[in-house]
C-alpha positions, 0 to 999 in steps of 0.5 A: 494554513497554507493550501499547499496541496490543490491538485488530488493525487492518482492511487489508481483505479480498483476496477470500474472506481477512482482511487485519489487522495484529496486534502481538501476535506477539512480537519477528518481521519480516514485510514486513507493512508494505507492505499499511499503506503501499499502505492509506495511499496509497489513502486519501491518492492520494499517487501519484496525485497524483505521477503527474498532475504527470509528463509522461508522452511514452511511446506510449500505443500502446506503454504497458502499466503506468500511472505511477500503477501505477510510483510505486507500485512504488517 
């Protein structure tokens, strides 16, 4: 198998920790793809755009989570 990705991909920071994707771990499985999807969504604003389309008829006083947050969770 060719080694196409040599450099780690920087996914940002959480507090003092640096989050990065490195592809030199061999045959492993993880949920790291979720971090990549979140980063892509933040850059292109997909869930934010979709949330604007929905007609949110919930009572504002009772709403704890925004429509965008609910969509991102899915």
